[in-house]
N, CA, C and O atoms as a GROMACS GRO file, in nm:
protein
  272
    1UNK      N    1   1.197   0.628   0.198
    1UNK     CA    2   1.122   0.513   0.154
    1UNK      C    3   1.116   0.516   0.001
    1UNK      O    4   1.108   0.622  -0.060
    2UNK      N    5   1.120   0.398  -0.057
    2UNK     CA    6   1.118   0.384  -0.201
    2UNK      C    7   1.021   0.273  -0.241
    2UNK      O    8   0.995   0.180  -0.164
    3UNK      N    9   0.968   0.284  -0.363
    3UNK     CA   10   0.896   0.171  -0.423
    3UNK      C   11   0.924   0.169  -0.571
    3UNK      O   12   0.959   0.270  -0.631
    4UNK      N   13   0.908   0.052  -0.630
    4UNK     CA   14   0.935   0.034  -0.773
    4UNK      C   15   0.803   0.006  -0.844
    4UNK      O   16   0.724  -0.077  -0.801
    5UNK      N   17   0.782   0.078  -0.954
    5UNK     CA   18   0.662   0.059  -1.036
    5UNK      C   19   0.703   0.062  -1.183
    5UNK      O   20   0.764   0.159  -1.229
    6UNK      N   21   0.670  -0.042  -1.256
    6UNK     CA   22   0.706  -0.058  -1.398
    6UNK      C   23   0.855  -0.037  -1.420
    6UNK      O   24   0.896   0.027  -1.517
    7UNK      N   25   0.935  -0.091  -1.330
    7UNK     CA   26   1.079  -0.085  -1.344
    7UNK      C   27   1.144   0.045  -1.301
    7UNK      O   28   1.267   0.056  -1.302
    8UNK      N   29   1.064   0.145  -1.262
    8UNK     CA   30   1.118   0.274  -1.220
    8UNK      C   31   1.110   0.286  -1.068
    8UNK      O   32   1.009   0.251  -1.007
    9UNK      N   33   1.217   0.334  -1.007
    9UNK     CA   34   1.222   0.355  -0.863
    9UNK      C   35   1.164   0.491  -0.829
    9UNK      O   36   1.203   0.591  -0.889
   10UNK      N   37   1.073   0.495  -0.733
   10UNK     CA   38   1.007   0.619  -0.690
   10UNK      C   39   1.044   0.648  -0.545
   10UNK      O   40   1.031   0.563  -0.458
   11UNK      N   41   1.090   0.769  -0.522
   11UNK     CA   42   1.122   0.813  -0.386
   11UNK      C   43   0.999   0.880  -0.326
   11UNK      O   44   0.946   0.976  -0.383
   12UNK      N   45   0.954   0.831  -0.211
   12UNK     CA   46   0.834   0.886  -0.147
   12UNK      C   47   0.870   1.013  -0.073
   12UNK      O   48   0.960   1.015   0.010
   13UNK      N   49   0.797   1.120  -0.105
   13UNK     CA   50   0.817   1.250  -0.038
   13UNK      C   51   0.717   1.268   0.076
   13UNK      O   52   0.752   1.323   0.181
   14UNK      N   53   0.592   1.223   0.055
   14UNK     CA   54   0.488   1.235   0.158
   14UNK      C   55   0.406   1.106   0.161
   14UNK      O   56   0.392   1.038   0.060
   15UNK      N   57   0.354   1.076   0.280
   15UNK     CA   58   0.269   0.958   0.292
   15UNK      C   59   0.163   0.982   0.400
   15UNK      O   60   0.187   1.052   0.498
   16UNK      N   61   0.047   0.923   0.379
   16UNK     CA   62  -0.060   0.932   0.477
   16UNK      C   63  -0.118   0.793   0.495
   16UNK      O   64  -0.144   0.723   0.397
   17UNK      N   65  -0.138   0.752   0.617
   17UNK     CA   66  -0.195   0.620   0.642
   17UNK      C   67  -0.126   0.558   0.761
   17UNK      O   68  -0.041   0.621   0.823
   18UNK      N   69  -0.160   0.439   0.794
   18UNK     CA   70  -0.244   0.348   0.718
   18UNK      C   71  -0.391   0.363   0.751
   18UNK      O   72  -0.428   0.413   0.857
   19UNK      N   73  -0.473   0.318   0.657
   19UNK     CA   74  -0.616   0.297   0.679
   19UNK      C   75  -0.637   0.148   0.664
   19UNK      O   76  -0.622   0.094   0.554
   20UNK      N   77  -0.672   0.081   0.771
   20UNK     CA   78  -0.684  -0.064   0.769
   20UNK      C   79  -0.824  -0.108   0.725
   20UNK      O   80  -0.925  -0.058   0.775
   21UNK      N   81  -0.827  -0.202   0.631
   21UNK     CA   82  -0.951  -0.263   0.586
   21UNK      C   83  -0.944  -0.412   0.623
   21UNK      O   84  -0.853  -0.484   0.580
   22UNK      N   85  -1.039  -0.456   0.702
   22UNK     CA   86  -1.044  -0.596   0.746
   22UNK      C   87  -1.150  -0.671   0.666
   22UNK      O   88  -1.249  -0.613   0.622
   23UNK      N   89  -1.127  -0.800   0.649
   23UNK     CA   90  -1.231  -0.886   0.589
   23UNK      C   91  -1.338  -0.914   0.694
   23UNK      O   92  -1.316  -0.899   0.814
   24UNK      N   93  -1.455  -0.956   0.646
   24UNK     CA   94  -1.562  -0.996   0.738
   24UNK      C   95  -1.523  -1.131   0.797
   24UNK      O   96  -1.545  -1.234   0.733
   25UNK      N   97  -1.467  -1.132   0.915
   25UNK     CA   98  -1.416  -1.254   0.975
   25UNK      C   99  -1.521  -1.363   0.989
   25UNK      O  100  -1.488  -1.482   0.989
   26UNK      N  101  -1.648  -1.322   1.000
   26UNK     CA  102  -1.752  -1.421   1.015
   26UNK      C  103  -1.790  -1.486   0.881
   26UNK      O  104  -1.860  -1.587   0.879
   27UNK      N  105  -1.745  -1.428   0.768
   27UNK     CA  106  -1.775  -1.484   0.636
   27UNK      C  107  -1.653  -1.549   0.571
   27UNK      O  108  -1.662  -1.656   0.511
   28UNK      N  109  -1.539  -1.481   0.583
   28UNK     CA  110  -1.421  -1.526   0.510
   28UNK      C  111  -1.295  -1.488   0.586
   28UNK      O  112  -1.277  -1.374   0.627
   29UNK      N  113  -1.209  -1.586   0.606
   29UNK     CA  114  -1.082  -1.559   0.672
   29UNK      C  115  -0.983  -1.501   0.571
   29UNK      O  116  -1.006  -1.507   0.450
   30UNK      N  117  -0.875  -1.447   0.620
   30UNK     CA  118  -0.773  -1.394   0.531
   30UNK      C  119  -0.702  -1.274   0.590
   30UNK      O  120  -0.730  -1.230   0.701
   31UNK      N  121  -0.611  -1.222   0.514
   31UNK     CA  122  -0.530  -1.110   0.558
   31UNK      C  123  -0.605  -0.977   0.545
   31UNK      O  124  -0.691  -0.961   0.459
   32UNK      N  125  -0.571  -0.883   0.631
   32UNK     CA  126  -0.625  -0.747   0.620
   32UNK      C  127  -0.536  -0.669   0.523
   32UNK      O  128  -0.432  -0.717   0.480
   33UNK      N  129  -0.581  -0.548   0.489
   33UNK     CA  130  -0.503  -0.458   0.404
   33UNK      C  131  -0.486  -0.325   0.474
   33UNK      O  132  -0.580  -0.272   0.533
   34UNK      N  133  -0.364  -0.270   0.467
   34UNK     CA  134  -0.334  -0.135   0.515
   34UNK      C  135  -0.309  -0.048   0.393
   34UNK      O  136  -0.216  -0.073   0.316
   35UNK      N  137  -0.394   0.057   0.375
   35UNK     CA  138  -0.385   0.146   0.259
   35UNK      C  139  -0.310   0.273   0.294
   35UNK      O  140  -0.325   0.326   0.404
   36UNK      N  141  -0.229   0.322   0.200
   36UNK     CA  142  -0.152   0.444   0.215
   36UNK      C  143  -0.167   0.531   0.092
   36UNK      O  144  -0.166   0.480  -0.020
   37UNK      N  145  -0.181   0.660   0.111
   37UNK     CA  146  -0.174   0.756   0.004
   37UNK      C  147  -0.034   0.814   0.005
   37UNK      O  148   0.008   0.871   0.106
   38UNK      N  149   0.039   0.801  -0.105
   38UNK     CA  150   0.177   0.848  -0.108
   38UNK      C  151   0.199   0.941  -0.227
   38UNK      O  152   0.130   0.932  -0.329
   39UNK      N  153   0.296   1.030  -0.212
   39UNK     CA  154   0.337   1.121  -0.320
   39UNK      C  155   0.485   1.103  -0.341
   39UNK      O  156   0.564   1.103  -0.246
   40UNK      N  157   0.523   1.086  -0.468
   40UNK     CA  158   0.666   1.068  -0.497
   40UNK      C  159   0.734   1.204  -0.516
   40UNK      O  160   0.670   1.309  -0.511
   41UNK      N  161   0.864   1.199  -0.538
   41UNK     CA  162   0.946   1.319  -0.548
   41UNK      C  163   0.902   1.409  -0.666
   41UNK      O  164   0.921   1.531  -0.660
   42UNK      N  165   0.845   1.349  -0.771
   42UNK     CA  166   0.797   1.426  -0.888
   42UNK      C  167   0.656   1.478  -0.873
   42UNK      O  168   0.604   1.544  -0.964
   43UNK      N  169   0.590   1.451  -0.758
   43UNK     CA  170   0.457   1.501  -0.732
   43UNK      C  171   0.345   1.407  -0.775
   43UNK      O  172   0.228   1.442  -0.761
   44UNK      N  173   0.378   1.290  -0.826
   44UNK     CA  174   0.276   1.193  -0.863
   44UNK      C  175   0.224   1.124  -0.738
   44UNK      O  176   0.301   1.094  -0.646
   45UNK      N  177   0.093   1.099  -0.734
   45UNK     CA  178   0.032   1.040  -0.615
   45UNK      C  179  -0.022   0.901  -0.646
   45UNK      O  180  -0.080   0.876  -0.752
   46UNK      N  181   0.000   0.810  -0.550
   46UNK     CA  182  -0.036   0.670  -0.564
   46UNK      C  183  -0.114   0.625  -0.442
   46UNK      O  184  -0.101   0.681  -0.333
   47UNK      N  185  -0.194   0.522  -0.462
   47UNK     CA  186  -0.267   0.458  -0.354
   47UNK      C  187  -0.209   0.318  -0.342
   47UNK      O  188  -0.232   0.233  -0.428
   48UNK      N  189  -0.134   0.292  -0.235
   48UNK     CA  190  -0.067   0.166  -0.215
   48UNK      C  191  -0.134   0.090  -0.101
   48UNK      O  192  -0.197   0.150  -0.014
   49UNK      N  193  -0.121  -0.043  -0.104
   49UNK     CA  194  -0.165  -0.120   0.011
   49UNK      C  195  -0.071  -0.235   0.038
   49UNK      O  196  -0.005  -0.288  -0.052
   50UNK      N  197  -0.067  -0.271   0.165
   50UNK     CA  198   0.012  -0.385   0.211
   50UNK      C  199  -0.085  -0.490   0.260
   50UNK      O  200  -0.171  -0.463   0.344
   51UNK      N  201  -0.072  -0.609   0.208
   51UNK     CA  202  -0.157  -0.720   0.249
   51UNK      C  203  -0.084  -0.802   0.353
   51UNK      O  204   0.028  -0.849   0.330
   52UNK      N  205  -0.146  -0.821   0.468
   52UNK     CA  206  -0.086  -0.901   0.574
   52UNK      C  207  -0.011  -0.818   0.676
   52UNK      O  208   0.007  -0.698   0.659
   53UNK      N  209   0.031  -0.884   0.782
   53UNK     CA  210   0.103  -0.819   0.890
   53UNK      C  211   0.250  -0.798   0.854
   53UNK      O  212   0.306  -0.874   0.775
   54UNK      N  213   0.312  -0.696   0.911
   54UNK     CA  214   0.455  -0.670   0.888
   54UNK      C  215   0.540  -0.790   0.925
   54UNK      O  216   0.637  -0.822   0.856
   55UNK      N  217   0.504  -0.856   1.031
   55UNK     CA  218   0.585  -0.968   1.080
   55UNK      C  219   0.559  -1.097   1.002
   55UNK      O  220   0.635  -1.193   1.015
   56UNK      N  221   0.454  -1.100   0.924
   56UNK     CA  222   0.419  -1.222   0.851
   56UNK      C  223   0.505  -1.242   0.728
   56UNK      O  224   0.550  -1.146   0.666
   57UNK      N  225   0.526  -1.367   0.692
   57UNK     CA  226   0.605  -1.398   0.573
   57UNK      C  227   0.528  -1.371   0.445
   57UNK      O  228   0.589  -1.361   0.338
   58UNK      N  229   0.396  -1.359   0.453
   58UNK     CA  230   0.314  -1.339   0.335
   58UNK      C  231   0.287  -1.192   0.306
   58UNK      O  232   0.210  -1.162   0.215
   59UNK      N  233   0.345  -1.100   0.379
   59UNK     CA  234   0.323  -0.957   0.360
   59UNK      C  235   0.378  -0.913   0.223
   59UNK      O  236   0.493  -0.940   0.190
   60UNK      N  237   0.290  -0.844   0.144
   60UNK     CA  238   0.329  -0.795   0.013
   60UNK      C  239   0.270  -0.658  -0.010
   60UNK      O  240   0.167  -0.624   0.049
   61UNK      N  241   0.334  -0.577  -0.095
   61UNK     CA  242   0.288  -0.443  -0.130
   61UNK      C  243   0.233  -0.443  -0.272
   61UNK      O  244   0.283  -0.515  -0.359
   62UNK      N  245   0.127  -0.360  -0.294
   62UNK     CA  246   0.061  -0.350  -0.424
   62UNK      C  247   0.022  -0.206  -0.450
   62UNK      O  248   0.005  -0.129  -0.356
   63UNK      N  249   0.007  -0.168  -0.578
   63UNK     CA  250  -0.053  -0.039  -0.616
   63UNK      C  251  -0.201  -0.064  -0.640
   63UNK      O  252  -0.239  -0.147  -0.723
   64UNK      N  253  -0.283   0.010  -0.566
   64UNK     CA  254  -0.428  -0.006  -0.580
   64UNK      C  255  -0.483   0.093  -0.682
   64UNK      O  256  -0.581   0.063  -0.750
   65UNK      N  257  -0.420   0.211  -0.694
   65UNK     CA  258  -0.469   0.311  -0.787
   65UNK      C  259  -0.380   0.433  -0.790
   65UNK      O  260  -0.274   0.438  -0.729
   66UNK      N  261  -0.428   0.534  -0.865
   66UNK     CA  262  -0.355   0.658  -0.885
   66UNK      C  263  -0.449   0.775  -0.857
   66UNK      O  264  -0.571   0.762  -0.871
   67UNK      N  265  -0.394   0.889  -0.820
   67UNK     CA  266  -0.471   1.011  -0.798
   67UNK      C  267  -0.436   1.111  -0.906
   67UNK      O  268  -0.320   1.121  -0.949
   68UNK      N  269  -0.534   1.185  -0.950
   68UNK     CA  270  -0.513   1.287  -1.054
   68UNK      C  271  -0.455   1.414  -0.995
   68UNK      O  272  -0.431   1.510  -1.067
   0.00000   0.00000   0.00000
């Protein structure tokens, strides 16, 4: 698995997840998020999430944060 951040390609060595976060359906509709903790080949760790279902056309990946 690979992801690109700031123009650099990162090879994922380890991953944990998903942890699904749903919106309050009774307040606001919308897509859920699946969060993953990943480590690249150089040992850097990232917190990624995917918005929407895999089968949906609106599914996108984002970086939510970094781990020290």
